[in-house]
N, C-alpha and C positions, 0 to 999 in steps of 0.2 A: 312476470318478466325473468327470462334469463341474463346473468352476471355477465356471466361469461362463456365464450365457445371457442371451445378450442381446437373446431377443426377446422375455425377458420383461421387458425394462426398461420404467417405467413414470417419466417425468418427475411431480414431487408439484402437485397443483394451484395453481398461482398461483405458481408459482416463479421465472420471471422478476419479477415485482410488476408488469407490464405485460400487455397482450396480446400477441400475435403478428403481429398486423401492424406493433403502435407500436414495438413491437420491431426489427420487421427495417426499416420505417422509420428510426428510430434510424442501423441498418449501412448504408443506403443514401443517408441526409447524410451519415455517416462518410465515406462513399466519393468521395463527388460533392463534397461544398463543405469538409470539415475536412481531410482528407490532402492534397489537391492544395494547400492553400492556402499562399502563401508565410511561407518561417520569419518574417517581424516582423509578423505580423495575428494577434498572440494576445487584443487585443481579438474579434477574429472568434469567435475557438476559446472566447472564455471565454462568449460568448454564445452560441453552440451548444450548449454543455454544460449551461448555465444553462437554458437554453427546452427541455432533456430533461432536465430537473429533477435535475441535480448543484447542488453547493453550491459556489461557488468564491469565494473571499475575494476581494481587491483583491491588484491587481500579481503574480498568478498568472503565471507562462510555465508551458505546454503548447508540445511542439514537435508538428507538423503528424503525426508519425510515430510517437505515440502513440496505441493503439489502445483502447477501454473498452467492455466486453461489456454493461452495463447502466449508463447516466450516472446516473441516478435513485437509485442506491446508492451514489457516489462524492459525497466532502467533503472538498477541499483549502484549507486553509488560508488567509492571508495572505500575499502573497512567497516561495510555494513558487517551484521547480522541477520538471519533471518532463520529464524527459529524451528523445532522440530514442531510438523504436523503444522506450518503455515499454510494456506492457501491464499495464493496469488489470484485469484479471479477477475485475468484480465481480459474479459471481454469489452474492456479498452483502456486506454494508458493506465499504468502502476508508474512511477515515477517517485522513487527510493534515494533520498540525497546521498552523501558521505556520513563517515559513522553512523548511524542510525542503527537501531534496534529496534526487532520484529521480535517480540519474543512468543514463546511456542505457542500453538492454537488459536495463535490469531488470525482475523479474515478479512482482507482486504477486496471489498466487494466493490467492480463498475458497472455492472450488469440488475436491470428493473424492468419492470413490465407498468405498465398503464391499466390500469387494475376499473379503473374508468369505463374502458372500450370492453364491447365485449368478444373482439378479436384478439384480445389482451397482446399487444403490441410488444414488443421488445425494446430497451434503448439503451446504451451504456455511457459513461461521463467517468472522469479521469479519477484518479487519488494521486496526490501527491502528498508524501510523507518528504518535508525539509530537513536540512544537515541536521545532525544528533539531536535527533526528536527519539525516544525510548517508547513503544506501545509496552504496557506489562502482557502479562498471559491472559488468553480469551480476550482480544481487544477487538469488535468489531467494530470497523471502518467504510462507513455507506460511499454511496455514487457520489464524485460528484467534491467530496472534502478533501482539504487542503490543510494540514494541520503543522503550524508556524514552525519553523527553528527552533532547536532545543526546548520544544515543548513536551511535557511527560506523562503519559495516561496511563491510569491506574488499571489492576487488573481486572478481569470483566465491566469494562465498560463499554459504552457502546456511541459512536463517535454519528452524528445525521447532522452535523452542521461544522464549521469550519471551526478552528482552533487559533487561536494567536500564538504570536511567537514567548516562549520563554516562561511558559505557564504549567503548573501541575492541574492536572485535569483529571477528575474521577466523575463516577456513577454512569446511569442510562436513563436519560440522555448525558453525555461528559458534560461537564460545566468544569469551570476554572475556580480551583480552590485558592491558589495561593499561587506565587511568582516563582521559577527556580531561580536557584541561589547564583548561579554561575553569570546570567541574565544581568541579574540585577546587579554585578560587579562591573560587565560589559557596560551598560548604561551606566552606571557613575563615572567609570572612567572619562566616557564621552564627555560627562557633563564637567569633570576636573578639563580633562583638552583643550572643549572649545566651548565649553557654556552654555547654558540653557537655551539657548538663542537656537544654537546648531543642532538640537534634535529637541523632539518632543519628551513632555517631563513622565517619567516613566513611571512612578506612583501618585499617577491622577486618578 
């Protein structure tokens, strides 16, 4: 029995969120004006992304080799950095917080297919990076994943499930290996100021 018949595949109505011609226009602009721009022209690239519906905060650094499928589904908070050759595969929403670092060659993927069906239907789920995350080089983030505030993901890790805040995580699949020091200090201050009854015990 055949596993998949791609001639039966159909793209859902309005899957791109914009018309086909508008999507093609963005890809042309990306190829002709975004990617060839000199590295220091961060303001120019912010302007181009905003012009196509992306929500880009102040002081955001986006390298010219970054690729974005549908910029109108991308949000990047203040002072975040998006490194060389990062792919924002924004079939679904990609929401990047403030002071986030996405290092070179990382891949944020919001799309997938249902391999159990012959027509191989496409789907999308959001990827959320909360404030002050750091993704090391060549990190893959799967659809539907949220990475908690302040969490560090080590180089070449693959994140298939959401990760808690304030942790250092590595591996494929990525797993928590320890707490990030700054998060420990914030939690300790909360304990000192408000008592253990006010917050969950961070060391359990």
